[in-house]
RODO-2510 file (C-alpha; in nm, 4 decimals, decimal comma):
residues 188
     n   res          X          Y          Z
     1     m     1,2649    -6,2775    -0,5660
     2     n     1,3175    -5,8633    -0,6750
     3     e     1,0591    -5,6739    -0,5200
     4     t     0,8932    -5,5734    -0,8767
     5     s     0,7655    -5,8962    -0,9606
     6     s     0,6130    -5,9054    -0,6201
     7     p     0,2499    -5,9779    -0,6427
     8     g     0,1885    -5,7327    -0,3632
     9     l     0,3215    -5,4354    -0,5769
    10     q     0,1561    -5,5757    -0,9241
    11     t    -0,2136    -5,6217    -0,6977
    12     l    -0,1895    -5,2356    -0,5790
    13     v    -0,0335    -5,0909    -0,9176
    14     g    -0,2869    -5,2415    -1,0951
    15     a    -0,5316    -5,1012    -0,8762
    16     a    -0,4375    -4,7660    -0,9102
    17     a    -0,3630    -4,7779    -1,3041
    18     r    -0,7581    -4,9185    -1,2840
    19     k    -0,8507    -4,5578    -1,1867
    20     g    -0,5808    -4,3511    -1,3754
    21     v    -0,2994    -4,3448    -1,1330
    22     a     0,0405    -4,4320    -1,2133
    23     l     0,2361    -4,4408    -0,8477
    24     d     0,5651    -4,3637    -0,7864
    25     v     0,6946    -4,6258    -0,5626
    26     r     1,0724    -4,6311    -0,4509
    27     l     1,2386    -4,9696    -0,3133
    28     m     1,4325    -4,9625    -0,0879
    29     p     1,7098    -5,2178     0,0375
    30     a     1,5557    -5,3481     0,3310
    31     g     1,2137    -5,3118     0,5027
    32     f     1,1108    -5,0669     0,7834
    33     n     1,0756    -5,1401     1,1730
    34     s     0,8940    -4,8277     1,2155
    35     e     0,7474    -4,4999     1,0688
    36     e     1,0340    -4,3644     1,1628
    37     e     1,2951    -4,6038     0,9549
    38     a     1,0440    -4,5168     0,6527
    39     a     1,0378    -4,1301     0,6514
    40     a     1,4176    -4,1397     0,7424
    41     a     1,4634    -4,3913     0,4280
    42     a     1,1666    -4,1098     0,2018
    43     g     1,3771    -3,8320     0,3377
    44     v     1,0592    -3,6541     0,4130
    45     d     0,8949    -3,5821     0,7944
    46     l     0,7384    -3,8392     0,9819
    47     g     0,3852    -3,7058     0,9446
    48     q     0,4109    -3,7530     0,5708
    49     i     0,3992    -4,1496     0,6324
    50     v     0,0964    -4,3111     0,6066
    51     t     0,0702    -4,6411     0,8603
    52     s    -0,2843    -4,8609     0,7143
    53     l    -0,3869    -5,0381     1,0451
    54     v    -0,6354    -5,2728     0,9826
    55     f    -0,9348    -5,3010     1,2936
    56     v    -1,1746    -5,5265     1,2326
    57     a    -1,5647    -5,5849     1,4051
    58     p    -1,7552    -5,8895     1,4539
    59     r    -2,0308    -5,9839     1,2890
    60     r    -2,3048    -6,2202     1,3456
    61     e    -2,2834    -6,4263     1,0323
    62     g    -1,9053    -6,4430     1,1417
    63     r    -1,6878    -6,2505     0,8536
    64     p    -1,5848    -5,9530     1,0647
    65     v    -1,5950    -5,5873     0,9119
    66     t    -1,2536    -5,4824     0,8160
    67     i    -1,1784    -5,1244     0,8541
    68     v    -0,8468    -4,9984     0,6767
    69     c    -0,7080    -4,6781     0,8820
    70     l    -0,5065    -4,5015     0,6818
    71     v    -0,3118    -4,2768     1,0003
    72     s    -0,0225    -3,9766     0,9671
    73     g     0,2823    -4,1527     1,1904
    74     r     0,2647    -3,8983     1,3900
    75     n    -0,0370    -4,0293     1,5019
    76     r    -0,2425    -4,3465     1,6594
    77     v    -0,5875    -4,4196     1,5960
    78     d    -0,8114    -4,3493     1,9538
    79     l    -1,0406    -4,6259     1,8517
    80     g    -1,3242    -4,4494     2,0461
    81     y    -1,2660    -4,2090     1,7774
    82     l    -1,3218    -4,4315     1,5189
    83     a    -1,6057    -4,6322     1,6489
    84     a    -1,7441    -4,2598     1,6439
    85     v    -1,6532    -4,2474     1,2651
    86     t    -1,7410    -4,5784     1,1355
    87     g    -2,0782    -4,6820     1,3396
    88     e    -1,8836    -5,0140     1,4490
    89     v    -1,8643    -4,9843     1,8111
    90     d    -1,6673    -5,3192     1,8878
    91     l    -1,3651    -5,2135     1,6680
    92     r    -1,0304    -5,4163     1,7493
    93     p    -0,7283    -5,4213     1,6428
    94     a    -0,6541    -5,7040     1,3813
    95     t    -0,4388    -6,0077     1,4493
    96     e    -0,1447    -6,0469     1,1554
    97     r    -0,3326    -6,3677     1,0500
    98     e    -0,6598    -6,1304     1,0309
    99     t    -0,4335    -5,9048     0,8714
   100     l    -0,3258    -6,1443     0,6083
   101     e    -0,6897    -6,2625     0,5410
   102     l    -0,8743    -6,0031     0,4824
   103     t    -0,6355    -5,7179     0,2816
   104     g    -0,4192    -6,0134     0,1503
   105     y    -0,1109    -5,8368     0,2638
   106     s     0,1375    -5,8985     0,5419
   107     v     0,1864    -5,6787     0,8907
   108     g     0,3907    -5,3646     0,7430
   109     t     0,3258    -5,4208     0,3634
   110     v    -0,0211    -5,3353     0,4170
   111     p    -0,1181    -5,0407     0,1263
   112     p    -0,3817    -4,8240     0,1581
   113     f    -0,6342    -4,9835    -0,1008
   114     g    -0,5874    -5,2935    -0,3725
   115     h    -0,6692    -5,5241    -0,0804
   116     g    -0,7820    -5,8639    -0,1406
   117     r    -1,1610    -5,8159     0,0029
   118     n    -1,4104    -5,4710     0,0150
   119     v    -1,3116    -5,3247     0,3221
   120     s    -1,3817    -5,0025     0,4515
   121     t    -1,1133    -4,7414     0,4993
   122     v    -1,1133    -4,4218     0,7277
   123     m    -0,8293    -4,1087     0,6249
   124     d    -0,6469    -3,9324     0,8800
   125     q    -0,7639    -3,5468     0,8590
   126     d    -0,3688    -3,4867     0,9559
   127     l    -0,2935    -3,6381     0,6385
   128     a    -0,4415    -3,3451     0,4594
   129     q    -0,1705    -3,0611     0,5510
   130     y     0,1287    -3,2512     0,3126
   131     e     0,1677    -3,1999    -0,0492
   132     w     0,2936    -3,5214    -0,0493
   133     v     0,2490    -3,8441     0,1809
   134     w     0,4773    -4,1925     0,1309
   135     a     0,2796    -4,5426     0,1900
   136     a     0,3530    -4,8682     0,2019
   137     a     0,2872    -5,0488    -0,1463
   138     g     0,2462    -5,4161    -0,0957
   139     a     0,6190    -5,5346    -0,0433
   140     v     0,8981    -5,4974     0,2000
   141     g     1,0941    -5,2099     0,1398
   142     a     0,9067    -5,0641    -0,1242
   143     q     0,6906    -4,6973    -0,0876
   144     f     0,5262    -4,4890    -0,2831
   145     r     0,4691    -4,1376    -0,2907
   146     v     0,0768    -3,9595    -0,3262
   147     a    -0,0682    -3,6989    -0,3202
   148     p    -0,3582    -3,6693    -0,0039
   149     q    -0,6366    -3,5719    -0,2753
   150     t    -0,5574    -3,8845    -0,4782
   151     l    -0,5034    -4,1162    -0,2030
   152     r    -0,8144    -4,0511    -0,0506
   153     m    -0,9262    -4,1212    -0,3919
   154     l    -0,8039    -4,4152    -0,4905
   155     g    -0,8723    -4,5829    -0,1451
   156     n    -1,2724    -4,4645    -0,1703
   157     a    -1,2147    -4,3469     0,1753
   158     m    -1,3252    -4,1270     0,4468
   159     v    -1,1395    -3,8054     0,5964
   160     a    -1,2133    -3,7961     0,9735
   161     p    -1,0414    -3,6566     1,2806
   162     v    -0,9101    -4,0521     1,4345
   163     a    -0,5824    -3,9487     1,5815
   164     a    -0,5644    -3,9336     1,9401
   165     t    -0,5487    -3,5748     2,0005
   166     s    -0,7351    -3,4625     1,6538
   167     w    -1,0636    -3,3390     1,7570
   168     r    -0,8985    -3,2073     2,0390
   169     h    -0,6633    -2,9595     1,8016
   170     s    -0,9864    -2,8785     1,6386
   171     s    -1,1682    -2,7485     1,9145
   172     p    -0,9084    -2,6544     2,2051
   173     a    -1,2350    -2,4766     2,4272
   174     r    -1,4107    -2,7780     2,3886
   175     q    -1,1745    -2,9938     2,5687
   176     e    -1,2897    -2,9285     2,8916
   177     e    -1,6309    -3,0462     2,8737
   178     p    -1,5826    -3,4161     2,9501
   179     g    -1,9266    -3,4499     2,7535
   180     l    -1,7715    -3,4531     2,4435
   181     q    -1,4806    -3,6669     2,5061
   182     f    -1,4995    -3,9752     2,4226
   183     g    -1,4156    -4,3240     2,5369
   184     g    -1,2234    -4,5557     2,3812
   185     g    -0,8537    -4,5948     2,4425
   186     a    -0,5527    -4,4865     2,3454
   187     g    -0,5409    -4,6258     2,0134
   188     a    -0,3357    -4,8533     1,8445
***
């Protein structure tokens, strides 16, 4: 199958077009096994790669809350920080099956927007330092280039410090104060 006819890629392109944005999609001959491979294929800094990670929080009704976290390739999500900015305390990474069911995309191809269901989106503040970032485009080996502010708009994302070191970098004098540290783990 030609990747340009991939339903996931077409869904993403359609979602962007509805908001008046034409995506700059690049198709690579093979998929990526890591953020480093994606950065090398695009010829960019590792921090410019957007990793779309899916998290879930349980609900009594049975259907979990879905949160897609857009993270710089240099960073890892701190679940404590993500819980603090979303208000969801029982967050956990989605399984591969849940990722497919909740977003419509397989792990490794999850784009930052255009998901099959309603999701909340949180964007790593560290992505804002770049003129351009690259994200998965909904098909194996497909990436697209976008300005961070456009990515935020397309994903209707809340920008927040969710990386394991984000808040420590923004206020180094406070990092020694134990009352300001969040518990919750070192990320996904």
